[in-house]
N, C-alpha and C positions, 0 to 999 in steps of 0.2 A: 108685402112680399108676394110676388106671383109664384105660386107653388110649382107650376109647370116649368118655369124658367130655371128652377133650381133642382129639378129631379135628377138631372145628370150628375150633379154634385153630391147627391144624397147617397151615402154608402149603405143606408139601412133599408132601401126599397125591397131588398130580397126578403124581408120579413112580411111584406104584404101578401096576404092569403094564409098566413099561419093561423092555426086554430088557437084560440085563447081560452084558457081554463082558469077557474078560481082556485084558491088554495085547497079546497076539498076535492078538486078534480072535475067539478061541474063545468059544462061548456058555457062560456060567456058570449062567444061570437068568433069572428075572424078579424084579423088586422086588415083594415081597409086602406089605411094610409099611415105614413110615418112623417112626423114633423121634425125636420132637421134644421138647426141653426148653423149655417155654414160659417158664419163669422166666428163663433165660439167653438165650432167643431163638436157640437153636442146634439144628441137626439133628445128633443124635448118631450114629445108625446107620441104615443102609439094610439091610433084612432080605431075604435071598435064601435060599430053601430052608430057612427056619427058622433061619438063621445070620446073626448081625449082622456088618456090615462097617463099620468106622469111616467116617463120612460125609466127613471131610476128605480121604479117599483116593479118593473117587468123583468122576469127571469126568462131567458130564451134558451130553448133546446133546438138548435139549428138542424141537427140530424133528424129529429122527429118533426120538424117544421111546426113547432108548438111553442107557445108562450104561456107563462103562468103569472097571474096577478094576485095580490093579497086582498082583493076586494070581491064581494059576491056580485052576481049579475045585476041585482037590484040597485046596488050602489053605482055600478057603471051606467046602467040605463037611466039613472036620474042625474047624472053629471051634466054640467052645462054642455050645450051643443057646440061642436067645433066651430070656431070663427077666426077671423084674422087675429094674429097675435098682438097682444098689448099687455102692459103691466096689470091693468084691471082684470083682463081675462085670465092671466096666469094666477092672480090672487084668488079669483072665483073658483078656479079648478082646484087649487091647493086647499082652499077652505072646504070645498065639497068633500074632498078625500081626507080631511082632518090633518092636513100637513100644515106646518108652520108657515104663516104668510109673511 
């Protein structure tokens, strides 16, 4: 899927640039990209420092332009690097974050 072709259909691009904090309030980075599955109308990942974070684990405060994740920076930094979506990639990301595969 060519990300550029689908950006206009992605309602979550406004999150790009939001500061990302872990549960303790420590800075993890900024949202670089949002990965939206237009077919299922679901935000799959928020990308921070080139690493995907499952979107269902992200809490967003739009007014403060901030997102909070339940992972520390080290966990995010060691996640698989963002790549084209596939079942194997999704499984690897979920396994990294301790989610059921």
